[in-house]
VEXMAR-822109 format. One record per residue (C-alpha): x, y, z. Coordinates in steps of 0.5 Angstrom, whole numbers, plus 500, padded with zeros to 3 digits. Each point is the difference from the previous one (the first is absolute). Last residue first. Layout:
residues N
XYZ;...
//
This chain:
residues 1227
337635525;504506499;507500503;500504507;501493504;506499495;504506502;500497507;502493498;506503496;502505506;500494505;504496495;505506499;502506496;503507502;500504494;504500494;504494502;508501502;504494498;503497506;496494499;500498493;495494500;495501505;500508500;500501493;495495499;495504505;502506496;497496494;494498504;499507502;499501492;494495500;497503506;500507498;496498493;495496505;499506504;499504494;495496497;498501493;493496498;499497493;496495503;504494497;507504502;498501507;498492500;507499497;503504505;497497506;503493498;507503498;500503507;499494504;505496495;505505502;499500507;501493501;506500495;504504505;500495505;502495495;505504497;503501508;500493501;504499493;505505502;501497507;501493497;505503494;504504505;507497499;501503494;494505498;503506502;503502493;493498497;496505506;505505498;499500493;492500501;501506505;504504494;493498496;496503505;504506501;500501493;493500499;498505505;500506495;494496497;496500506;499508500;501500492;493496500;501493497;496500493;505504496;506497501;497493501;497499493;498493502;502498507;507501503;499500507;495493501;505497495;506502503;497497507;498493497;507500497;503501507;495495503;503495495;507502501;499498508;496493499;506498495;505502504;502493503;499497493;506504498;498504494;503499493;498506496;496506503;500503507;506504500;500503493;493502501;502504506;505504496;496501494;494503505;506504503;501503493;493501498;499504507;505504499;499502493;493501502;501505505;505504495;495500495;494503505;505505502;501502493;493500498;499505506;504505497;497499494;493502503;502505504;497506496;494496497;498498507;498508502;497501494;495494500;499501508;498507498;495498495;497495505;499504505;496505495;496495498;498497507;501494504;508500500;504495504;505503504;507499498;505495504;501496494;494501496;502504494;507500499;502493504;494497496;502503494;507497500;497493502;496500494;506502496;504495503;495495499;499501493;508500498;500493504;494498496;504502493;506497502;496493501;498497506;501497507;506495499;503505495;501506505;507497501;501501493;498507499;504501506;506498496;498504494;500506503;493503503;495504496;498507502;501504494;494496495;495498505;501507504;499504494;494496497;497501507;501507500;497501493;493497503;499504506;493501501;499492499;506499505;496505505;494497500;503493501;503503506;494503503;496493499;506496503;499505506;493500500;499492500;505500507;496506503;493497499;502494503;503503506;494504500;495495500;494498496;502502494;497504494;503500493;501506496;503497493;507501497;503498493;505496496;503496506;493499503;502504507;495502505;498507502;498500507;493501504;499499507;493497502;495502506;493497499;495504504;494494501;493501499;500495494;506504497;502507502;507503497;507502502;506501497;507501503;507502497;496504495;503499493;499507496;498504495;500495494;504499493;507499504;503496494;499493497;493499503;495494499;493501503;497505496;493501501;501508501;497506504;501498507;504493499;506502504;498506505;495496503;501492499;495496496;499493504;499494495;507498501;499499508;494495498;504496495;506499505;495499506;496494496;507497498;503501508;493497503;502493501;507502503;496505505;495494502;506495501;502505505;494502503;497493502;494502502;497500493;495504496;500501492;498504495;494503503;497506496;500507502;500503494;508502500;501492502;499497507;505496504;497497507;505499505;497495506;504502506;501494504;497499507;493499497;503494497;501496507;507499501;502492500;504501493;505505504;503495504;505504503;506495502;503500493;503508501;504497506;499502507;506499504;498501508;503505504;494501504;497507499;505502495;499495495;492501501;501508498;505498494;495495497;494505501;504505496;502495495;492498499;498507500;504502494;502507500;496506499;496499507;506501504;499497507;498504505;501496506;493500502;498495494;505495503;497501507;493498497;503494497;503497506;494502504;495496494;505494501;500499507;505497499;506501496;505494502;494495498;500502493;507498498;499492502;493501497;502502494;499507497;493501497;497503507;505505500;497502493;493500502;502504506;503505496;494500495;495502505;504505503;501504493;493499498;497507502;507503499;499498492;504495496;507500503;502495495;498506495;506504502;505494498;497499494;501507498;496502493;503504495;500495495;493500500;499507499;498500492;495494501;496504505;500497507;494498504;502498507;495494502;500499508;497494502;495495496;501501493;501493498;494498504;501495506;499505505;495505498;502507503;502504495;504507500;502504494;507504501;501506495;507502498;504506501;506502495;507498497;503498507;494497503;495502504;494496503;493502499;493499504;504499507;497495505;504501506;501508499;493501498;498498507;495495502;498503507;494502497;498492500;493501504;496493499;494499497;500505495;494500494;494503504;504505504;504503494;493501497;496497494;496504495;493497498;495505503;505505498;495504495;494499504;493502497;503500493;505494502;494495501;497501493;507499497;501494504;494497498;501500493;507498501;499494504;495497495;504500495;506498504;497494502;495497506;497506503;493497502;502500507;501507501;507503501;502504507;501494505;503495495;505506498;503500508;499492500;504499495;505505502;500496507;501493496;506503496;504500507;502507502;507503497;505499505;501493502;503497494;507502501;506500496;502507502;500503493;495495497;495502506;502508498;498498493;493498503;499506504;501504494;496496495;494500505;500507500;501501492;495495499;495503504;501507497;500498493;494496501;496505504;502505495;496496494;505498494;498493501;503493497;500495505;505496504;499504506;502494505;494503505;496503495;500496493;502494503;497499507;494503498;499497493;501493503;496501506;494502495;501494496;500496506;493502502;497501493;502492498;499498493;497505496;505505504;506495497;500503493;502495496;506497497;500493496;504494502;498493499;495502495;496493497;502496506;496493499;496498506;493501498;502507497;506503503;501507501;507502504;500508502;506504502;499506504;499507500;500505505;499507497;504506498;500497493;507502499;502499507;498493500;499497507;499493501;495494501;505494498;494495499;493499498;497494498;494500495;495494498;496501493;493498499;497507500;506503495;499495495;499504494;505505502;505496503;500495495;501505495;506502503;503493499;500501493;497494495;502495495;494496498;498492501;496495497;502494504;504500507;502493501;501496506;504493498;497493498;494503499;498506505;497506497;500508501;495503496;499507497;507502502;504507502;507501499;506504503;507499498;499498493;501493497;504500493;499493497;494499504;496507498;496497494;497495505;501493497;505498505;495501506;504505504;502497507;498500507;501501507;495502505;502504506;493502502;500505493;505498495;507498499;502499493;506495497;505503496;506498505;501507502;493501502;494503496;494503504;493498499;493502500;494495500;497503507;498506496;497497494;494503500;502507501;506499497;497499493;497507501;507502501;502496494;496504495;501507503;508499500;500497493;496506497;493500498;498500492;496506499;492499500;499498507;494496501;495503504;497497507;492502501;499493503;496498494;506501496;504496505;495494499;500501492;507500500;501494504;495496496;503502493;507498503;497493502;497499494;506502496;504495505;495494498;501501493;508501501;500494504;496496494;504503495;507497503;506504498;506497497;501506495;499496494;494497503;497507502;501503493;496494497;495501505;500508498;500498493;494496500;496505504;502505495;506505502;501507501;495501506;502494503;508501499;499507503;497497506;505495500;506504500;497504506;498494504;507497499;504506502;495501506;501493502;508500499;500506505;499496506;506496498;504506501;507503499;502497494;493500497;497494496;495501494;504499494;504495504;495495500;501498493;507498502;498496506;495497495;506498495;504497506;494496503;498497494;500492502;497502507;495504498;500507503;493504499;500507504;493502502;502499507;494497504;495505502;500505506;507503498;498502493;493503503;505504505;505502495;495503494;496503506;506503503;503503493;493504499;499502507;507503500;498507503;503499507;494500504;496496495;506495500;499499508;493497499;503496495;506497504;495499506;496496495;506496498;501498507;493499502;500494494;495502495;493502499;500507502;494502505;503497506;506504499;496506500;497498507;507499502;502507498;494503504;502496506;498493502;500499508;506496503;500504506;507504498;497501493;499495494;501501492;506504501;504495496;505498506;494500504;497495495;506496500;500500508;493498500;501494495;506498505;496501506;495495497;506495498;502500507;493499503;500493496;495499495;493497502;499494496;493500498;499507500;495503504;502507501;502502507;507500500;500504493;496506504;493502497;497499494;499507498;500499492;506504500;504498506;499493498;503501493;506504503;501494505;499495494;505504496;505501505;500492502;507498498;500493499;501493503;494499505;495503495;503495494;497494504;505495502;500494495;496494504;502494503;507502501;505495498;503494504;496495497;502502493;508500502;499493503;497498493;506501496;501506496;500501492;492498500;498496494;493500499;497495495;493500498;494496498;496502494;496507499;500503506;506497503;505506500;500507503;498496506;507499502;501508500;495501505;502494504;507504500;497506502;496497506;506497502;504507500;505502496;507500501;503507499;504504495;501507503;496506497;502505505;497507501;504504504;498504506;506498504;496498507;493500497;502495495;496498494;499494497;498498493;501492498;504497495;498493500;503493501;497493500;504498494;494497497;499496494;493499498;498495495;494499496;498507498;495501494;498507502;503505504;495502505;502507502;499504507;501494504;507497500;502503493;502507502;505496505;505501494;499496494;505496496;495496495;503494497;496498493;499494496;498501493;493501497;498506502;494504502;501507503;499501508;508501501;501504494;495505503;505502505;505503494;494503497;498504506;507502501;504497506;502504506;495495504;504493499;499494495;506498496;499495495;505494498;498495494;502494501;504494497;504502495;503506504;501496506;507501502;502507498;493502500;499498507;506503503;498507496;493499503;503499507;504506500;494504498;495498505;505501505;501507498;493501500;498498507;499494505;499494495;494495499;501495495;493498496;501494495;496499495;497492498;493501502;496497494;505496497;501496507;506496498;500492500;507498502;506499498;502507498;496503506;506498505;505504496;496506499;498501507;507498502;503506495;495504503;502499507;507500499;500507496;496503506;505497505;506503496;496507500;498499507;507499502;503505496;495505504;502497507;494497503;496503506;498495505;503503506;504495502;504500493;498497493;506499497;499492499;494501496;494497503;495495495;494499504;494497495;493502501;495496496;494504498;493497500;495502494;493504501;504505504;495506503;496497505;496506504;500501507;494504503;501504506;494504504;502506503;502500507;499507502;504503494;507499503;498493503;499498493;506503497;505497506;496493499;501500493;508501500;500501492;503496494;496500494;496506502;493503500;497506504;493501498;496506503;493502500;497507501;493501502;502500507;504507499;502503506;503494504;503498493;504506500;504499506;502493497;500503493;506504503;504495503;499495494;502506495;506502504;502493500;499499493;504507498;506498504;501493497;497494503;502496495;495495503;494504498;501498492;493503499;496505504;493499497;495506502;493500499;494506500;505505497;499507498;499502507;507499502;499503507;505505499;499501493;505506498;506498504;498493500;501499492;507501501;500493504;496497495;505502495;505497504;497493501;501500492;493499497;495496497;493503499;494495500;493503498;502504494;494504497;503507502;506498496;507498503;507500496;503505504;508500499;505505503;501495506;495494499;493500499;497494497;493498497;495494500;493501498;502505494;507502501;503493497;495498495;495494503;500493499;500499507;506495500;503505495;499506505;502496506;507499496;501507498;499502507;505495503;505502495;499508501;500499508;506495500;504505496;499506504;502496506;497499507;493498498;494503502;493498498;494505501;493498499;497506498;494503504;492499501;500494495;507497500;498495505;494495499;503494502;501498493;504506499;504499506;502493497;502503493;505504504;502494504;502496494;506504497;504500506;497494503;502496494;503494505;507500496;504502506;496498507;494504502;499503507;494504499;498504506;493503500;498506503;493503501;497493500;493497498;500502493;508499499;500493504;494498495;504501494;506497503;496494502;497500493;507500496;
//
């Protein structure tokens, strides 16, 4: 004692190294009084924890027989129990740090005692560094540093070789036993299950050994050190299950209430086991401890400057901490320390625990140093200077918060932050809240975040606590739970008495002590912000404002949910929502967290849903941008680009469109000129723009026609032309228009291009004949569009065809394309021939040129005429299959574009035949909607039973999509009425009109029809011969129909006007009966001959004649179709007797000619199959082909010539004539 007092008197700095239990904490202040200190100023005595400050001050006051607050007082956060009469002031090291802000030189003190310096917290290290500097200025200030386990020499050298006094603490020896667990790994960290079993075994061993020995009745309690609350709960449950009758189990950790902590110090008769965190290592001396169980681990707070995550790993403790734990026993009797690891592990551990300054974020330290103008962190006299990476990381956080500038100088915002007694992140939130109008809410949130959470969740009542806490939770934000709790608490505080409020806390599992601390800090912050002139909002703030303010402090704590419901945060951190969060069941896409902590996993705690756009707004200065895909946007008349914004590596907005001129003015100007002025992709009615576009389009279209790209000058030339005339500051359409209007007032044509400006090569030799703009078809004139874009569907010539003209297209004439492409196509066709053939026509271009000079017919097929020409040149037989048409480039085939009446594209194809087939339904619909002058002038009627209109013109023309469409109207028979239909071919129109006129005559003469059917009936024999074809009624109908045809159609001019029809009706009526008789006689002859043929080919047929008879039967089916009397035209019907006689002759001559007959039948079948296939297509299309009809009856004449030689045919017929006629059949 005397040595210490003497050292204090004679030295400015004294280092006391006292073992646990030496009494240094309580005795040193009294020694300072005896040394004469405490007269000129207070004796300040710091403790690392509030609990220790309160308990130590109480003990010293008791020893001095003084009331607490008189000679001895204490000050902790929100509690000041120091009077003007006090000499000794116990306080936390944080309180002393805070006082430096107002009392820079600590003038109120003449002595400072820094106790428990071995803990090397941030506050302790900062105080020691600050005091070393201060001692040079205040020679009267005494500094005493105490610790149980300290690196004496390091501290001594730090304070200019200050004297070291070692004080013995333990009165009794402590025996150490090593009892390692099998599960202990190489890193000396125990598995949690192994720790629980190890602790149970150790305590059971203590109890077993003492049963047969004399126990130390004054030191029988057991102290067990564990890493955290969870481990304490687990071990407590285990001990209560196995040793309930032998031990009382008490927990001890900082989150316990005062009442629960004080139970440890209360007198007791039964034996206890105290389960404590490292709070019991030095800060609190637990009485009556005879045994210590040390698993050798502790939960250590570490900050990773790489991941920016606060980690709380369970690590092996240092040798100094292990000895400190051992010193908790042996104070009143010999003690026993059981270490749950081996001695080798102990010896391999670090001698001392890493100082907190080497494992923490230094933002708060740097901010305080900047505020106190203490210079740079690297120059500050820390005992263990922090790593430069940690310093830089602290500056990085302050820069993120806007507290320091580019030169690391303190900003105005940083000076405000330094005034707020909270973490810099929380302080930044409060500053932003003042701007966002949500200060009231953020004071509640900020103060709540700065203290241990107020929620109490006892292990045995977790479900009940969670249910009660739901009252305060918010489904989208854990932060708002603080606001909700605070608001409800304030209401309850006004409504309830002090006792009632405490009961309300208890019912809702809220910590009274923490609520009191929260209220104190809330009041403190409220007073500070009011002192700074800030005003609290009177109305509740909205969600966005509150969370934008929160984002300013926790910008780097944002995260985006990935597919697996994990979150990706800034700097590529990955984490999960803490299970206790209100958002854990339904994670949002984006969130912000108050804390990201790594335990067994990385968790985000206290989180809220956010909109990523808020990040862009709040964190604009911290965002990194990448710009890509700059391009022209016609609607904006400006260059735009996509912007990817990222926050510390986390993509916030992947593709946001922005004005590119804000990024790159030079390139924006270039994009504007190229697109708006050179390419003309610009909305403008200005005369210069209209003129320039027209001029460029004309030249460009000439290039498309001739398939060249060397006529119009290069875009670079046009760019240069505009670049010379436009000022440098023209970046977009808005600026350009303003400049243009002023420039054109002085020179109206300043932006007009001339032909000399845009033409690079003289192409005036390109004539309209080579590349015409129109093509003629039988029904009108069609427009041709040209496009030169190889690979595109419309490359080449595009013939625009109104759907009403589709059937009038001549595929053969379109094969030729246009004169300017004829030679190229002929060359390509010849090159498509097999090499064996092609080699006979070299050089190919010369042969192709001679073909075109031979004056071919361009209304007929190019390929057929080229084939014939080449055959004539070399006598080589070139077949249709030799032409490889698929090898031709697309532009060498006309692309037909079918459009409707409104100009809408219906279909396009280079296969014209297929296109025509596909468009038949659309053609019929379109043609049916056309109103015909003279028929539909004054009425909407479309169904006629008499001639109730003026006339039906032979041709009707109308315009559609710029094309003149020519059609051919006809009356169409619907049996009970007729209608007017537009046909696309004269033959089709005449065929339909005949039937329509015939029907109209029959509808106009109903009595005559009735008479014919009654009086022109045939005898019973003939009726029986007709039986295979139908009833007697159908026979009468057919004769009547044919009689009308002979009277009104056969050899008559078809009427087109009302008068012509009236005259026809009178003329035909007079001869109707006579014509009926003619028809009757013809039908009788036909039926008689048919009966003869049927008899010959029916019954038992010799096998040799089967093929012949089957062919005859098929011929009869083709001739005698349903209602054949009326359906077959009289011109063909009158040839039926000759056809049937020819069949009879064929049968008579069959004997001895079976093979020849079969050969001739097979030869005929090829032609018949070809006809039927084509007729089926025509029937499907609803198109009448007169050539195909003539071909069908020529086949009958050909039959006569084959099987009844000697019998005359109606006209000369041969295989050659058949093939010739087939060429005229429509494809």
